[in-house]
N, C-alpha and C positions, 0 to 999 in steps of 0.2 A: 504493500500500500504506500509506503514511504517512497519507494523507488518509482512509482507511477508519477509522482510529482518531482522527485529529486533523484534522477537516475545515478548521479555520481556518489551518493551516500554509500559508504562502505559498510559491510557487515563485519562484525567481530565475533569470533567463536573461541571460547576458552576450552582447550582440549585437556580436560581433567584426567583422562584415562578411565572415566567412569561412564562414558556414553556407549550406547549400542553401536556395533560396527556399522549398521545400516545408516545411523544418524551421521556418522563421520563421512561415509561415502556420499550422502546427500549434500552435506555441507561443502565438500570438496568439489562437487559438480556445479556449484553456483559461482557466479562471477563476482569479482571484487570482494573477496573474503580475506580478512586478516586473521590468522590463527595464532593465539597466544597460549601460554601454559603457566600453571602455578609453580611455585618454588619448591613445593613438597609433594610427595606422592600420598595417595589416600591411606596407604598402610602406615606411613609415618604419622599422618594426622590422627588416625584412630589409636595408634600406640601412645601418642603423647597426650591427646585430649579425650578420646573416647568415641564410642559409636553414636551415630545420629539415630535416636529412637524417640518414639511417641510424637513429640513436636519440638520445634526449635526452642521455644520458651520453656517448656517443661524440662527438656534435656539440659538447658543451661542452669535451671534451678537445681536439678539433681547434681550437676557438677559442682555448683557453689556449696550446696548442702554437704557434700562429701568433704569439702575443705573446711567448712564452718557450719556445724549442725545448729548453731544458734543465730545464723544470719536471717535477714528478712526473707530471702528466697526459700530458705528451709522452712520458715513459718508459713509461707504460701503452700508448700507441699503438705505440711501436716494439717493445714486448715486452721492453725492458730491465728493467722491473719486471713479472714474470709475473702475470697475473690471468685468471681465467675468469669473473669475476663479470658482466661486461657484454659480453664477446665482442669487445673492440676491441684485442687485443694482436697480436703477431707482425708488426707492420708493415703489416697489410692496408690500413689507411686512412691511412697516412702521406702518400700522394700527395695527399690532400686538404689537407694542410698545405703541401706544397712546390709543387704543380703547379696546383691549382684556381684559375681566374681569378675566383673569387667567394668570399665569406666564408660560413662555416658556423657555426651556433650553435643551441643548444637554448633560448635565452632567450625565444623568442616566447610560449611558454605562460605564462611569468611575467608578461610585459607585457600580453598580450591577455586572459588569463583570471584568473590568481591575484591580481594586483594589484587589479582591479576588485572581486573577491569579498572580499578582505581589507578593502578600504575600506568596502564595504557592511556587513560584519560589525562593523567598528569603529564605524561611525556608528549602527547599529541595536542593537548588543548581542546580535544573534542569532547562532546557530551552525548549521551546515548538516547536513542529511542528504544524503549523496552516493552515487550509484549506480554507483561504480566497482567493478571486479572485480579480485581478486588475480591472476587468470590473464592480465590484459591486459599486464603488463610485469614485468620483474625487480624494479624499484623498488617497485611496488605489492605484489608478493608478499612482498618482504622487509619492508616496513612492516607488512603484515598479520600476519606471523609475530611481529613485535615488539610490536604494539599491539592486535591483534585488531580487532573491528569498531567499537569505540568508543575514541576517543582524547581524553584530557583534558590537553592540553598548552597551557593558557592560551589565547592568541589563536588557536591552531590547533586548538582542540577541534572535533571533528566526529563524526558517526555514519555508518558505512558498512555498513549492515545486510545487504547482499547480497554482501559481499566474497567469500564462499566459493561463490557461485553460479557456474555456467558459462553459456555462450551457450544450451546446450540447456535449462537450467532456465528461462531468460528466455523462450525461444520457447514452451515448454510452458505457462508461467504465462499469457502473453498469449493463447494459443490456448484454454486450458481456461476461463479466466475472462473471455474476450471483452473484453480491455482495449484501448481505442483506442490506436493508435500512428501515427506519421507514414507516410502512404501511399507514400513513397519506397522503403520496404523491400519493398513488394509483398506477396504472400501468404506465409503460413507453411505449408510443405508438407513431406512426408516424402521423403527421397531413397531410392535403391535399398537402402541399408543400414539403413533405418528411422530415420535421424537427421533431425531437423527443420532446415530451412533457409529462407531467404527467397528469393523469386523476383526481388526487385529488388536494390537496393544493400545490401551487407552492413553497412556502417558509414557513419554520417553525421557524422563529425567535421569538422574544418576542411578545406574543399575542397582547398586548395592545399598541405596539409601533406605533406612528403616522408618523414616518419618511417616506416620499414619498407617503403617502396615498392620498394626493391631486392630484397625477398624475395618479392614477389607474382608469381604466375603470370599469364600473359596470358588475358583482358584485365585489365590492372591498373587502378588507380583513375583514372589520367589518360586511358587509352584509353576507359574507361567514361564519363568526364566529357565527352569529345568527342562521344560518341554521345548522351548524355542532355541535356547543357547546352553546346552548341557555342559559344555566346557567352562563357560563363565560361571554357571551354577556351582560346579565342582570347585572352582577357584574360590568362590565366595564362601562355601561351607567348609573347605579344608582348614585344619588347624593352622595357626600362625607358625608353629614349629615346623610345619610341613610346607611352608611357603604359600599359605593361603591367607584368607582374611579372618578366619575363625568365627564366622557368623552362625554356624550351626549351634554352638553353645549359647550364643546370645539369643537367638530366636527361640530355641527350646526353653530357655529360662523364662522368656516372655509368653510362652505357650502359643507361638505363632506357627502354624503348619508350614512345613518346608517341602513336603513331597506329596 
């Protein structure tokens, strides 16, 4: 949509090493794309900070609570300070602080995506168009209510022109205007209620991300990964000591089905 008006605008893709192979192939097939990379690998991030689980805000509260069980974020988790903003009160996730044999953190997005983009923005003086939706998370919805589609906050200036769109808007736009998209999504078809959906994978974010996985119906993202990309699934589940990501232990602890 941007390039319909401004064909010279470049696309910037951060190759985190966490994308589906089909996504990388689709990106490389586009014109005028700059590929950047983070300074750390995902394995280094989870080793130092912890796994991305539940939600970014909840994961960060868990990480803080493990360092300081008397902190404000710890009190959010226990319910000592009531909050409905992010759904992490009443002690539901306190066992992630006291019992989990692994670390949890929401810092991976900062290291793997935000830092490389901020560095690129600073080096080039460019600011981005971003295709995130307000409906994707509480944080994005809250920020949209505060800032609207265009934010002019110095180094964090950006335009998010489709913030108020829904998934249905995107499917309809792609279908009606015959816009190319990554084949991993499959075809766009109508369901029995007349709503549009994809026949393939619904979302193609970071393959190994655990945010929201506990809410998914089966087959969840990891069960689908085993079917579509068994080698990546094996790498994901294999223990750290065997050169994997060690997520079998993590997901089993959270009672998230993996097979």
